[in-house]
Backbone as ProteinMPNN parsed JSONL, in Angstrom:
{"seq_chain_A": "MIQEVSGDILLSEAEVLAHGIAPGDHFDSGLALALRERWPAMYKDFRHFCNQQHPDAGKLWLWSGPGLRIANLFTQAEVPANGGHPGKATVANVNHALRELRHLIVKEGIMSVALPRLATGVGGLDWAEVQPLVERHLGDLDIPVIIYTEYHQGVKAVEKL", "coords_chain_A": {"N_chain_A": [[44.706, -57.055, -5.923], [41.345, -56.124, -6.595], [40.032, -54.011, -8.689], [37.755, -52.12, -10.25], [36.73, -50.948, -13.994], [35.494, -49.229, -16.084], [35.167, -49.232, -20.081], [36.812, -50.735, -22.842], [37.823, -53.863, -22.73], [39.659, -55.266, -24.748], [41.654, -53.545, -24.876], [43.205, -53.353, -22.972], [46.134, -53.322, -20.679], [46.853, -55.342, -19.637], [48.866, -58.477, -18.589], [46.716, -60.679, -19.155], [44.027, -61.234, -20.418], [41.268, -62.351, -19.33], [38.764, -64.777, -19.841], [34.887, -65.719, -20.106], [33.554, -69.148, -21.861], [32.38, -72.125, -23.718], [33.132, -75.269, -23.7], [33.996, -76.751, -27.628], [32.851, -74.032, -27.858], [31.733, -71.626, -30.473], [32.699, -69.02, -30.51], [31.162, -66.988, -31.64], [29.478, -64.896, -30.728], [29.253, -61.751, -28.654], [32.275, -60.905, -26.098], [33.687, -62.998, -26.95], [33.16, -63.311, -29.502], [34.912, -60.772, -30.775], [36.961, -61.219, -29.952], [37.702, -63.71, -31.396], [37.773, -62.189, -33.826], [39.789, -60.315, -33.859], [42.177, -61.839, -32.898], [42.528, -64.244, -34.584], [43.615, -66.788, -35.197], [44.056, -67.601, -32.841], [41.321, -68.435, -32.276], [41.255, -70.844, -34.037], [43.492, -72.703, -33.284], [41.869, -73.445, -30.631], [39.59, -74.748, -31.109], [41.521, -76.89, -32.418], [42.595, -77.497, -29.728], [39.773, -78.405, -28.477], [39.418, -79.978, -30.073], [41.064, -82.471, -30.139], [41.23, -82.724, -27.002], [38.872, -82.448, -25.428], [37.668, -80.846, -23.503], [36.54, -80.33, -19.936], [33.683, -78.608, -18.541], [34.561, -75.959, -16.237], [37.381, -75.56, -15.932], [40.206, -74.56, -17.964], [41.576, -73.187, -20.257], [44.54, -72.007, -21.559], [45.435, -68.862, -24.039], [48.628, -68.55, -26.064], [49.24, -65.514, -27.614], [50.218, -63.098, -29.857], [52.172, -60.488, -27.624], [49.93, -61.019, -25.758], [48.151, -62.934, -23.374], [45.684, -65.263, -23.535], [43.466, -66.48, -21.343], [40.865, -68.702, -21.245], [37.941, -69.698, -19.916], [36.246, -72.227, -19.118], [33.129, -71.962, -18.52], [30.646, -72.107, -18.915], [28.41, -74.704, -19.995], [29.406, -77.627, -22.283], [29.029, -77.529, -25.66], [26.381, -78.516, -28.199], [26.635, -81.997, -28.984], [25.619, -82.293, -31.921], [25.771, -79.492, -33.0], [24.266, -75.947, -32.351], [23.471, -73.984, -29.661], [25.49, -73.066, -26.881], [25.347, -74.261, -23.346], [24.209, -72.321, -20.667], [25.825, -70.414, -18.272], [27.017, -71.795, -15.178], [26.958, -71.424, -11.496], [28.374, -73.115, -10.464], [30.636, -74.102, -12.28], [31.874, -71.495, -12.828], [32.438, -71.326, -10.476], [34.637, -73.18, -10.269], [36.36, -72.905, -12.767], [37.664, -70.283, -11.995], [39.528, -70.948, -9.762], [40.866, -72.424, -10.839], [42.139, -70.609, -12.144], [43.016, -68.785, -10.704], [44.874, -70.961, -9.596], [47.234, -70.669, -12.14], [47.533, -68.109, -12.087], [49.347, -67.769, -10.009], [51.139, -70.087, -10.394], [51.991, -69.363, -12.539], [53.355, -66.753, -12.344], [51.951, -64.817, -13.206], [51.347, -60.941, -13.722], [48.925, -59.317, -14.104], [45.624, -59.549, -14.538], [42.768, -59.002, -16.547], [39.071, -59.067, -16.859], [35.999, -58.807, -17.667], [32.497, -58.81, -16.39], [32.498, -61.751, -15.459], [30.423, -64.417, -17.323], [28.227, -63.172, -16.974], [27.108, -62.562, -19.311], [26.133, -64.02, -22.227], [26.305, -65.978, -20.618], [24.485, -65.687, -19.123], [24.141, -65.237, -16.159], [23.57, -63.671, -12.601], [25.617, -60.733, -11.929], [25.529, -60.598, -9.056], [25.765, -63.113, -7.806], [28.242, -64.096, -9.151], [30.099, -62.024, -8.322], [31.167, -62.538, -5.716], [32.198, -64.708, -5.884], [34.629, -64.302, -7.779], [35.897, -62.458, -6.154], [36.717, -64.206, -3.895], [38.325, -66.223, -4.819], [39.973, -64.327, -6.53], [40.427, -61.749, -5.415], [42.569, -61.733, -3.124], [45.105, -62.011, -4.464], [48.281, -60.37, -4.707], [48.191, -58.447, -6.872], [47.274, -56.358, -9.796], [43.757, -57.417, -10.01], [41.755, -56.515, -12.865], [38.366, -55.398, -13.337], [35.931, -55.081, -16.128], [33.523, -53.6, -16.287], [31.756, -52.337, -17.056], [31.017, -52.141, -20.845], [32.467, -50.1, -23.702], [33.55, -49.045, -26.861], [36.623, -49.153, -27.99], [37.251, -47.209, -26.047], [39.42, -46.561, -23.919], [40.352, -47.613, -20.904], [41.11, -46.244, -17.474], [43.545, -48.1, -16.053], [45.064, -49.207, -12.645], [47.903, -50.286, -12.928]], "CA_chain_A": [[43.301, -55.761, -5.411], [40.607, -56.086, -7.792], [39.376, -52.587, -9.097], [36.502, -51.81, -11.641], [36.623, -50.224, -14.374], [34.788, -48.726, -17.802], [35.88, -49.016, -21.283], [36.991, -51.84, -23.637], [38.801, -55.007, -22.517], [40.49, -54.851, -25.618], [42.41, -52.356, -25.103], [43.5, -53.532, -21.932], [47.357, -53.734, -21.099], [47.188, -56.372, -18.236], [49.121, -59.723, -18.83], [46.069, -61.959, -19.029], [42.965, -61.142, -20.49], [39.985, -63.566, -19.166], [37.028, -64.187, -20.764], [34.22, -67.301, -20.446], [33.028, -69.622, -22.841], [31.941, -73.108, -23.405], [33.655, -76.217, -24.275], [33.37, -76.519, -28.156], [32.226, -72.663, -28.205], [31.491, -71.155, -31.472], [33.18, -67.29, -30.426], [29.972, -66.308, -32.559], [28.564, -63.315, -29.692], [29.69, -60.803, -27.211], [33.951, -60.687, -26.226], [34.318, -64.188, -27.811], [33.104, -63.079, -31.718], [35.404, -59.701, -30.503], [38.435, -61.783, -29.669], [38.042, -63.994, -32.399], [37.85, -61.358, -35.02], [41.034, -59.559, -33.026], [43.469, -62.873, -32.93], [41.66, -65.491, -35.506], [45.139, -67.981, -34.744], [43.622, -68.069, -31.1], [40.062, -69.196, -32.663], [42.011, -72.16, -34.533], [43.909, -73.165, -32.038], [40.896, -73.799, -29.954], [39.134, -75.89, -32.079], [42.141, -77.878, -32.281], [42.375, -78.294, -28.579], [38.798, -79.159, -27.85], [38.814, -81.412, -30.826], [41.961, -83.09, -29.425], [41.355, -82.527, -25.684], [37.223, -82.545, -25.107], [37.911, -80.089, -22.067], [35.646, -79.904, -19.216], [33.197, -77.206, -18.107], [35.048, -75.677, -14.967], [38.904, -75.91, -16.517], [40.624, -73.136, -18.6], [42.471, -73.001, -21.805], [45.417, -70.436, -22.154], [46.522, -69.111, -25.312], [49.679, -67.106, -25.744], [49.927, -64.612, -28.976], [52.227, -61.645, -29.746], [52.016, -60.132, -26.682], [49.109, -61.106, -25.121], [48.215, -64.662, -23.149], [44.066, -65.504, -23.146], [42.381, -67.641, -20.136], [39.357, -69.139, -21.738], [37.445, -69.915, -18.763], [35.102, -72.572, -19.457], [31.928, -71.392, -17.454], [29.434, -72.847, -19.807], [28.119, -75.831, -20.672], [29.292, -78.041, -23.625], [27.917, -77.272, -27.404], [26.132, -80.028, -28.138], [27.107, -82.656, -30.157], [25.226, -82.353, -33.048], [25.744, -78.264, -33.244], [23.663, -75.369, -31.601], [24.712, -72.808, -28.771], [26.558, -73.815, -25.64], [24.412, -74.348, -22.289], [23.956, -71.294, -19.583], [26.943, -70.877, -17.124], [26.599, -71.845, -13.901], [27.963, -70.684, -10.402], [29.76, -74.28, -10.049], [31.314, -74.039, -13.295], [32.267, -70.324, -12.591], [33.7, -70.841, -8.856], [35.719, -73.99, -10.444], [37.198, -71.922, -13.877], [37.827, -69.213, -11.205], [40.196, -71.742, -8.924], [41.99, -72.881, -11.569], [42.81, -69.141, -13.191], [43.779, -68.579, -9.461], [46.099, -72.226, -9.153], [47.206, -70.396, -12.991], [48.284, -66.577, -11.888], [50.604, -68.482, -8.76], [52.397, -70.955, -10.967], [52.733, -68.687, -13.811], [53.752, -65.599, -12.095], [51.548, -63.248, -13.69], [51.383, -59.915, -13.067], [47.817, -58.643, -13.516], [44.797, -60.19, -15.694], [41.867, -58.542, -16.966], [38.101, -59.935, -16.949], [34.804, -58.533, -17.782], [31.694, -59.375, -16.196], [32.3, -62.764, -16.064], [29.52, -65.128, -17.133], [27.121, -62.539, -17.051], [26.378, -61.523, -21.08], [25.638, -65.15, -22.667], [26.261, -66.872, -19.671], [23.038, -65.775, -18.27], [24.707, -65.139, -14.93], [23.876, -62.14, -12.491], [26.542, -60.58, -10.973], [25.126, -61.136, -7.736], [26.194, -64.481, -7.906], [29.323, -64.683, -9.594], [30.996, -61.141, -7.929], [31.671, -62.841, -4.516], [33.483, -65.819, -6.403], [35.424, -63.437, -8.098], [36.424, -61.687, -4.084], [37.287, -65.19, -3.12], [39.289, -66.458, -5.186], [41.091, -63.346, -6.78], [40.306, -60.905, -3.896], [43.498, -61.905, -2.047], [45.905, -61.956, -4.689], [49.223, -59.354, -4.553], [48.282, -57.968, -8.435], [46.06, -55.967, -10.256], [43.09, -57.765, -10.761], [41.021, -55.527, -13.345], [37.477, -56.346, -13.676], [35.493, -54.393, -16.94], [32.0, -53.13, -15.384], [31.048, -51.772, -18.486], [31.562, -51.999, -22.016], [32.645, -48.891, -24.015], [33.84, -49.507, -27.417], [36.902, -47.96, -28.439], [37.64, -46.687, -24.64], [40.46, -46.866, -22.904], [40.345, -47.583, -19.529], [42.586, -45.834, -16.995], [44.277, -49.618, -15.216], [46.076, -49.462, -11.83], [49.096, -51.508, -13.446]], "C_chain_A": [[42.61, -56.008, -6.202], [40.187, -54.423, -7.652], [38.566, -52.875, -10.556], [36.329, -50.72, -12.27], [35.788, -50.192, -15.74], [35.694, -48.819, -19.07], [35.717, -50.389, -21.757], [37.951, -52.644, -23.05], [39.479, -54.847, -23.389], [41.271, -54.801, -25.71], [43.516, -52.253, -23.861], [45.301, -53.468, -21.655], [47.535, -54.544, -20.102], [47.819, -57.741, -19.209], [48.532, -60.792, -19.348], [44.997, -61.556, -19.407], [41.826, -62.237, -20.354], [38.726, -63.635, -19.713], [35.841, -66.288, -20.045], [33.242, -67.911, -21.443], [32.392, -70.923, -22.174], [32.909, -73.935, -24.273], [33.639, -76.356, -25.915], [32.835, -75.252, -28.54], [32.711, -72.72, -29.85], [32.112, -69.473, -31.893], [32.289, -66.986, -31.331], [29.298, -65.09, -31.743], [29.618, -62.676, -28.634], [31.28, -60.929, -27.483], [34.25, -62.131, -27.2], [34.57, -63.653, -28.978], [34.785, -62.226, -31.439], [36.9, -60.317, -30.547], [38.954, -62.863, -30.889], [38.65, -63.063, -33.669], [39.606, -61.01, -35.215], [42.769, -60.961, -33.607], [42.139, -64.044, -33.299], [42.647, -67.254, -35.064], [44.359, -68.502, -33.337], [42.335, -69.132, -31.055], [40.351, -71.08, -33.383], [42.632, -73.079, -33.878], [43.147, -73.609, -30.928], [40.384, -74.727, -30.104], [40.039, -77.252, -32.302], [41.83, -78.417, -30.74], [41.406, -79.095, -28.365], [39.013, -80.024, -29.247], [40.183, -83.002, -30.554], [41.78, -83.687, -28.04], [40.32, -83.099, -25.09], [37.657, -81.57, -23.274], [36.481, -79.949, -21.5], [35.158, -78.484, -18.858], [33.824, -77.144, -16.95], [36.572, -75.395, -15.539], [38.375, -74.97, -17.269], [41.416, -73.913, -19.262], [43.213, -72.083, -22.128], [45.986, -70.225, -23.264], [47.48, -68.3, -25.165], [49.777, -66.427, -26.92], [50.629, -63.391, -28.848], [51.02, -61.061, -28.881], [50.752, -59.802, -25.709], [48.79, -62.204, -24.753], [46.323, -64.292, -22.883], [44.019, -66.574, -22.503], [41.229, -67.906, -20.849], [38.86, -69.83, -20.71], [36.308, -70.752, -19.302], [33.961, -72.669, -18.425], [30.927, -72.191, -17.925], [29.025, -74.16, -19.768], [28.601, -76.37, -22.101], [28.373, -77.562, -24.822], [27.41, -78.728, -27.032], [26.551, -80.577, -29.436], [27.058, -82.251, -31.919], [24.926, -80.395, -33.65], [25.126, -77.365, -32.134], [24.652, -74.747, -30.893], [24.729, -73.455, -27.482], [25.487, -73.518, -24.514], [24.844, -72.642, -21.676], [25.566, -71.9, -19.187], [25.882, -71.633, -16.061], [27.635, -71.967, -12.836], [28.771, -71.878, -10.334], [30.703, -74.002, -10.931], [31.929, -72.575, -13.028], [33.284, -70.389, -11.642], [34.696, -71.876, -9.686], [36.902, -73.658, -11.53], [38.049, -70.487, -12.779], [38.588, -69.791, -10.164], [41.119, -71.876, -9.611], [42.623, -71.621, -12.495], [43.612, -68.404, -12.138], [45.205, -69.253, -9.699], [47.452, -71.017, -11.131], [48.749, -69.235, -12.3], [49.739, -67.196, -10.947], [51.721, -69.158, -9.659], [53.107, -70.302, -11.931], [53.954, -67.078, -13.719], [52.996, -64.46, -12.365], [50.93, -61.995, -12.837], [49.854, -59.338, -12.903], [47.346, -59.432, -14.698], [43.365, -59.139, -15.385], [40.526, -59.126, -17.169], [36.862, -58.847, -17.163], [33.78, -59.255, -16.199], [31.496, -60.867, -15.799], [31.149, -63.826, -15.982], [27.973, -64.225, -17.229], [26.516, -61.888, -18.68], [25.761, -63.304, -21.143], [25.622, -66.307, -21.63], [25.399, -67.449, -19.359], [23.178, -65.686, -16.749], [24.186, -64.187, -14.26], [25.269, -62.342, -11.639], [26.77, -60.457, -9.632], [25.777, -62.478, -7.134], [28.109, -64.997, -8.12], [30.35, -63.549, -8.741], [31.859, -62.046, -6.587], [32.83, -64.116, -4.91], [34.905, -65.449, -6.89], [36.631, -63.18, -6.419], [37.334, -63.015, -4.366], [38.624, -65.855, -3.616], [40.576, -65.625, -6.066], [41.374, -62.204, -6.083], [41.659, -60.669, -3.166], [44.911, -61.528, -3.012], [46.74, -60.426, -4.627], [49.16, -58.643, -6.234], [46.722, -57.286, -8.682], [44.911, -57.122, -10.935], [41.709, -56.754, -11.616], [39.765, -56.177, -14.148], [36.497, -54.776, -14.459], [34.162, -54.844, -16.502], [31.233, -53.319, -16.588], [31.47, -51.539, -19.676], [31.623, -50.288, -22.899], [33.649, -48.686, -25.537], [35.566, -48.644, -28.057], [37.767, -47.09, -27.38], [38.479, -46.914, -24.015], [40.502, -46.614, -21.191], [41.572, -47.177, -18.276], [42.626, -47.291, -15.473], [45.214, -48.914, -14.132], [47.174, -50.814, -12.08], [50.393, -51.209, -12.576]], "O_chain_A": [[43.344, -56.312, -7.143], [40.08, -53.811, -6.59], [38.777, -53.599, -11.53], [35.942, -49.675, -11.746], [35.517, -51.233, -16.339], [36.878, -48.484, -19.021], [34.839, -51.152, -21.351], [39.03, -52.096, -22.825], [40.345, -54.044, -23.043], [41.995, -55.552, -26.365], [44.404, -51.409, -23.746], [45.868, -53.608, -22.738], [48.641, -54.412, -19.578], [47.364, -58.002, -20.323], [49.143, -61.719, -19.881], [44.475, -61.281, -18.327], [41.551, -62.943, -21.324], [37.882, -62.775, -19.965], [36.185, -67.434, -19.756], [32.246, -67.295, -21.821], [32.02, -71.099, -21.014], [33.419, -73.509, -25.309], [32.615, -75.677, -25.997], [32.282, -75.264, -29.639], [33.576, -73.419, -30.378], [32.068, -68.885, -32.973], [32.949, -66.481, -32.239], [28.53, -64.361, -32.371], [30.554, -63.187, -28.019], [31.719, -61.034, -28.628], [35.072, -62.108, -28.116], [35.668, -63.476, -29.506], [35.796, -62.835, -31.79], [37.826, -59.81, -31.18], [40.113, -62.954, -31.294], [39.707, -63.226, -34.278], [40.382, -61.256, -36.139], [43.789, -60.88, -34.291], [41.219, -64.488, -32.612], [42.262, -68.385, -34.767], [44.19, -69.668, -32.98], [42.173, -70.124, -30.345], [39.734, -72.124, -33.168], [42.284, -74.259, -33.923], [43.812, -74.254, -30.118], [40.561, -75.686, -29.353], [39.566, -78.387, -32.362], [41.115, -79.381, -30.464], [41.617, -80.278, -28.096], [38.416, -81.091, -29.104], [40.023, -84.198, -30.8], [42.065, -84.861, -27.803], [40.471, -84.06, -24.335], [37.836, -82.061, -22.159], [35.491, -79.607, -22.147], [35.851, -77.466, -18.841], [33.814, -78.216, -16.345], [36.621, -74.206, -15.225], [37.236, -74.542, -17.453], [41.861, -75.025, -18.976], [42.809, -71.244, -22.933], [46.859, -70.971, -23.706], [47.438, -67.39, -24.337], [50.756, -66.892, -27.503], [51.364, -62.888, -27.998], [49.799, -61.026, -29.031], [50.552, -58.761, -25.083], [49.002, -63.006, -25.662], [45.843, -63.356, -22.245], [44.473, -67.622, -22.962], [40.544, -66.893, -20.993], [39.512, -70.861, -20.542], [35.412, -70.167, -19.912], [34.006, -73.519, -17.536], [30.384, -72.99, -17.162], [29.914, -74.761, -19.164], [28.282, -75.702, -23.085], [27.173, -77.294, -24.771], [27.7, -79.598, -26.211], [26.757, -80.031, -30.52], [27.925, -82.03, -32.764], [24.084, -80.085, -34.493], [25.303, -77.762, -30.983], [25.874, -74.715, -31.033], [23.942, -74.344, -27.157], [24.74, -72.56, -24.709], [25.678, -71.93, -22.236], [26.209, -72.917, -19.447], [24.683, -71.913, -16.055], [28.777, -72.402, -12.984], [29.969, -71.68, -10.128], [31.761, -73.605, -10.442], [33.129, -72.846, -13.085], [34.421, -69.917, -11.656], [35.796, -71.342, -9.827], [38.077, -73.981, -11.358], [39.063, -69.92, -13.184], [38.412, -69.05, -9.197], [42.243, -71.539, -9.238], [43.458, -71.763, -13.389], [44.554, -67.647, -12.37], [46.275, -68.68, -9.906], [48.615, -70.815, -10.781], [49.964, -69.336, -12.132], [50.914, -67.023, -11.271], [52.913, -68.853, -9.655], [54.294, -70.427, -12.23], [54.805, -66.586, -14.46], [53.234, -63.337, -11.921], [50.307, -61.983, -11.775], [49.488, -58.929, -11.801], [48.057, -59.893, -15.591], [43.035, -58.66, -14.3], [40.73, -60.071, -17.93], [37.094, -57.825, -16.517], [34.229, -59.94, -15.28], [30.332, -61.269, -15.796], [30.802, -64.209, -14.865], [26.872, -64.694, -17.518], [25.714, -60.992, -18.943], [25.064, -63.763, -20.239], [25.027, -67.373, -21.791], [25.128, -68.642, -19.221], [22.226, -66.11, -16.094], [24.056, -63.261, -15.061], [25.805, -63.282, -11.051], [27.855, -60.262, -9.084], [26.206, -62.612, -5.988], [28.85, -65.798, -7.551], [31.439, -64.028, -8.423], [33.086, -62.137, -6.591], [33.922, -64.358, -4.396], [35.974, -65.986, -6.6], [37.679, -63.647, -5.972], [38.429, -62.965, -4.926], [39.68, -65.982, -2.995], [41.72, -66.041, -6.248], [42.489, -61.684, -6.128], [41.897, -59.577, -2.651], [45.782, -60.84, -2.479], [46.072, -59.397, -4.52], [50.25, -58.349, -6.724], [45.619, -57.474, -8.168], [45.059, -57.621, -12.051], [40.775, -56.341, -10.928], [39.791, -56.991, -15.07], [36.318, -53.729, -13.837], [33.742, -55.993, -16.368], [30.4, -54.143, -16.963], [32.363, -50.696, -19.764], [30.791, -49.428, -22.614], [34.676, -48.059, -25.276], [35.471, -47.517, -28.542], [38.745, -46.417, -27.705], [38.203, -47.827, -23.237], [40.659, -45.581, -20.539], [42.678, -47.711, -18.201], [42.008, -47.362, -14.411], [46.068, -48.122, -14.532], [47.193, -51.929, -11.56], [51.402, -51.901, -12.714]]}, "name": "protein", "num_of_chains": 1, "seq": "MIQEVSGDILLSEAEVLAHGIAPGDHFDSGLALALRERWPAMYKDFRHFCNQQHPDAGKLWLWSGPGLRIANLFTQAEVPANGGHPGKATVANVNHALRELRHLIVKEGIMSVALPRLATGVGGLDWAEVQPLVERHLGDLDIPVIIYTEYHQGVKAVEKL"}
């Protein structure tokens, strides 16, 4: 069941926190930056993963840390080899990444997931394009799927877990 909340996603009690990034992302803005600052080991592990695996857009990488798992959804185009910023998200990449997330949830028996309005910040997509994909891939799951629609730093949302 999908529920929309306002608050600080970093305070979520969901079992998995999901967000959109690019393969090779620098985690230097938005939610990715907040995650990098809070869990620097995740970013170090992410860099190692990207250097070893060269992931494609539309996939995901799951990181397990102390009391939390973070699903990094590759919704954006890869960071150019010569540096620079990642490309924008695409509907196709979001669609594939959400399919991967659903598969992970079912396979791992995940009991709750929280995500922002995926790919609408740095990713550059409109929520009207992304919301139907979230509904299609996650809407019929029998677990809480918590969408953080508005960010309010330090404010714990009321999540129905």
